[in-house]
N, C-alpha and C positions, 0 to 999 in steps of 0.2 A: 629491750627486746628485739630479737632479729625479725625485720621484715620479711613477709613470704612472699617468696615472687611466684607467677604465675605459673600454672603446670608447664612443663617445656616437654617437649619429643627428645629423646635420646638420637636419633635422627634431625636435630634441627641443623639450618646451615649454621648457625654459630658454633656449636660445638664440633659441625666437620671440622670447620674451620681454624679452631684451636686444636683440633687433633693434629691436621695434616702439617700447620703450621709450627707446631712443637714438635714433629718430626725435623721440618728445614732447618729450626735453630739448632738443632743438635748435631749435624750431620759433620760439623769440625771437629766438634768437643774432642774426642781420641785419637783425630789423627796425629798429632804432633806427638804424643806418646807413642803411638803404635810404628811410628819412621823412626824411634831413638837410634836404634842399631844403626841406622843409615848416618844419621845426625852425627852422631858418636864418631861415626868413620870419617864422616866430609870435614868436620870441623875441629877432630883429635878433641872430644871432649871426655870429661871426668863423670863417673855415676854423678858426683856432687854439683857440679856444672849442670849435667842434665835436670837433677833436680831443681836448680835455681830457675831453668828456662820452663819447667812444669808450674813451679810457685809463683812465678811475677803473674801470670794470665789472671788467676783468681785473686791476687793482691788487688788487682785494677776491680775487678767485679765487686770487691768489697768495700774500694771507695766510692762507688758510684752506688750501692744499694738502697741508701736512704733516699737521696736525693731522687733516684726513680721512682721508687715508690711513692713520694709527695706526689712525683708528676703525674704517674698514673690515676692516682684518686682526683687530681687537678683537669686534667686533661683528657682522660679516658682512653680507655683499652687503644681503640683502633688507631689513633695517632702515633702511641707510644711502638706498637707492634711496628707500623710503618717507619718509623725511625730504627729499632731493631735491626730489619733486614737491611736499610740502607748501610749500615753502617757494616754489617754483615758481609754486604759484596766488598766494599771499600777492604776490609781486611784481608779477604781470600785474594782480591787481586795482588794488594802486597805480597803475601805470602808466597803468591807464584813468581814473584820478581825477587826474592829474598836471596840474598848472595854473602850473609853472614849472620852467626846468631841473633844480633840485636835486631836486624831488620824482622827477621823471622818472631822476636819477642814482640815486637811492635803489632806486628799482624794478627798472631795468636792473642794478644790481649784486647783486641778490637772484637777478635770473634766471642770471646769471652762476656766482652761489655755488652754485645749483642743480647746473649743471655741474661743477662743483669736486667738489662729494660725489655726484654719480654717476657720475663717470666713474673713478675708483679700484675702488668696489665691482664697476661692472658686467663691467670687462674682467679685473680679477681672476677673476670668477667664470668666464668663459667661459674663462679660459687655464686655470684650476684643472680644468675641466670636459672638456676636451680632451687628447687626446695632442700632443705637438709637432709630429707627422705631420701632422694633422690639424686643428690649431692656426690655421694660415693661412687656411683654406679659411673655418673658422667666424669667423675676425676679420673676412675679407670679407664675410660676410652681416652682421654685425653693423654692420661698417661703413657698407653698404647703408643702415642707419636712421640714419647721422649725414646723410647726403648729401640722403635726403627730407626730415629736418627742417629741415637750412639750405635746401632748395628752397621749403618750405612757406612758410616767412617770408616771404621777398620776394614767392613768387607770391601771399601773402594780400594781402602792400600792392599788388600790381598790379592785384588781381582786387577787393577790398572798396574799396579809396581810387579805383583808375583808372576801374573801371567801374560800380559799385555806392554810390558818392559816400560811403562811411562817412569818419568821421572816425579819424585815427590812435589815437585812443585807444581807440576800438572795436574795432579789430584785436587788441590784447591782450587785450579780453576774449572775445572771439571765439577766440581760440587758447587759452586757458586750460580750455576745455572738455574737451577730448580730454585733458587730463591725468588728469580725473578716470576716463576707462576704462583707463589705465594703472596707476594705484592698483589698481583692480582686480585687472587680470592679476598686479600682483606679488604681492598678499595670497596668489595658489595657488602660490606659487613656493617650491619646496623648496630649502633651503640644502644645497648639493654642494660638492665639492672635496676634492682629496687629502687637505690637510691641514687644519685648525681651528685658527686663533690661539688664543694662550692669555689669557684674560681678565683674569688675572691679574697681567701685564707690567706692571712697575713703570716711572717714567719712566727710571731709568738703562738697564733693559734695551732700551727703546725708542730712548733713544740712542744705543746701541749698533748696535742696529739698522739704523739710518740710516747711522751711518760706516762699518759692513761693506758696503753697499751703492757707495760710493764708489771704483769699482775705477777704473783707468786707462780702461777699455774704456766702462766707465757714463759718466766725464764726457768722453769723447769723444763720445758719440753723444748726451747731453744739449748739446754745444757745436753740433753737427748741428741738431738740435731748434732750439735758438735762432737760428741763422742762417736755418734754413727758415722758422721762424715771423717771424721778423723781415721776411722778404720779402713772404710771405703776409700778414701785417698790414697793411702799409705797402698793399698794393692793394686790400686789402677794405675798408678804412676810409673811401676816399673814390672806390672805383671807379665808383659810382652819381653821384655827382656831377661825375669825370671824364666820363662818358659824357653828364650832361647840359650840361656847362658846354664841354667842349672837342669831343666828337663832336655835340654839339647834338640829341641824341635826348630826348624826352619822358621823362618820370616812369614812366609805364605800360611803354614799349618798355625803359627802361633797368636796369628791376628785374626785367623780364619775363629779358633776357639774364642779368642776374648771376645769377639761378636757375637758367638752363639749365645753367650747369654745374656746379650741385649733382644736378639732375635725369641728365643723362649718367653720373654717377657713382653711380647705382642700379646700372647695368649695369658699371661698372667696378670696384666694388667687390668683388662676388663674384668677377667675371674674376680679379682682381689676387690673390684669395685663392688660386685655383685655380693660378695662374701661378707665384706665390712657393714655392707647395708644390711644385711640377715644377721650376722652376731653380735654387730656393735663396733665403732671403728678402734676402740682402745682394746677389748678382747682380741679383735681379731689380726690386730698390730702385735700383740704381746706372742700370741702364737706362730705365726709366719715369721715372726724375727726369731723367735726360739728356735724352731727347726731351721731355717736359714743358717743361723751362726752355729748351731751345729755342724750343719754339713758342711760351711767354710773350715772348720777345724779338721774335719775329717779329712778333707781334701788335701792337706798339707801334710798328715801322717798317711798319706797311701803314694806307696812307692810304684805301682802301678799308674802306669799315665792313662789307663782307661776309667780306673776308679777315681784318680785324682779330676780327671774330665768330668767325670758324670756326677760328681759332689760337687763340682764347682759350678755347673750348670744348674742343680739344685739350689745352690746359695743364692745366685743369680735371680732364679726363680722366685725364691721367697723374698727378698728382696722386694722384687717388682708386687709382688701381693700383695704386700705391706703399703707400696704407694699410696693407693687411693685412701687407706684410713690416714695415713699421716697428714696428706693433704685437707682431708674432711676437718681433720680435729684443729687443723688450722682455722679453716673459716668460724669452726663453733666459736672457738677463743675470742675472736677479732671482731670491733662491729661493722655492719655491712659497708658505713660510709669510709672504712678506713682498710678495706683489704687491700688495696693496693701498699699501702704501707705495711699492712700485715705480711703478705706474702715476701716483701723485701727483707723484713725480718727471718723468715720461713728460709729465704735463703743463703742470706748474710752469714751462716756458721759454716756453709759448704763451702764459700770464697773466703772466710777468713782462716778457716783448719786449710782448706786447699793451698793456700799458701805457704802455711809454715810444714805442712805434713811430708811433702815431697822434699824439702829441703834435708830435714829432719831423716828421712827413710834412704836419700841419697847417702848422707853420712854414714847411717848405721850399716847400710848395705856394702860400703865401700872397707869400712872396718871388719864388720862379722858377719857379712854374709846376708842374701835375701830373707833366710827362716826367722832371725829374730826379729826382723820386719813385720812378719806375718805374724808371730806371737803376741808382740805389741796392739797389731790390730785388733786379734781376738781375746786381749783384755778390753780393751776401748767397746767392742761390740757389747763384752758382758756388763758393763758398768750403764751403757745405756740402757741395756732391759731392764736391767734393776733401778734404773729413775722412771720408766714408763711404766712399771709393776706399781709402785709405790708412793711417786710424787704427782703423776699427772692424775688430774680430774676431769672428766669428760662426764657433761650432764646427758 
């Protein structure tokens, strides 16, 4: 049975730090896909090669997911977040000096590993800080940082490159500066939570901990995460290129539309937390996902660019609405002392599928066009919804 933490205010310093640092850890996430048109020209790359560039960083994430989850349970959130930010700065500096695709892949992989280290530590911190009743609300506020960070990256491309004629390498260097502010915030963070992991846990105990998490409910939930990640990854990897090649938009407008989905999520994330707290996590996840997936389908059947953008923004808004419910469900089905590992598993499908989907999407887009890619994404979304409805149980 889950330990009950003491009542914590949503305005607590701990949650503020988790929200701000969540934004900072994601500011690099969509930069490289937003500049695919520039990389394609500068390095003479095909869509398949761009797909490989998009796939390798998530693969690196997958390799580090379980170890970082175990380390988070052993050494605590504060240390792991600080380590993640140091790696982010190193990756950004390397990206600013990249003179060939291999160096860029190395840099972006480090930026993705930063995310892998950060997420188990930060989400387990928030989950342990709040009671089950208030947890969806807290997850909603923390999720707001995710959307802000993902919006800042493409917006930076749009503003710095499109308006001020910066080079794409300079974008990475500019975005590294706020990370230093995040490090200062984390230094004043206190380790909190209902249970502290045992630093003496050995490999056998850790292996048993991993196996004990794989209940039928957990497997179903991770399957849902895999399918929804597949759809999302196939969309995001080539969305800016789709807008430029198919919808005939310029880079500035395309990246602005792409980032707008994340800007709306800054409202959707906290709102989704309060709605999940009131309706129940599973019920709210089903409702928000259904509306979002339908809006996504309507967007790509819309010939009018205004309708296309409108429906796509609704899809992004609803996807974020369901985020606090997804994150809270994971906390419910994971023991408090294993939440770092639990959230590592939670984000593992994103990494694994994110490593495969862009390559597949690039191959399909090269042969059959972008529309087929998005039809496959719709099928993945539909299967994900069915699994939530019939296979996942939430007490």
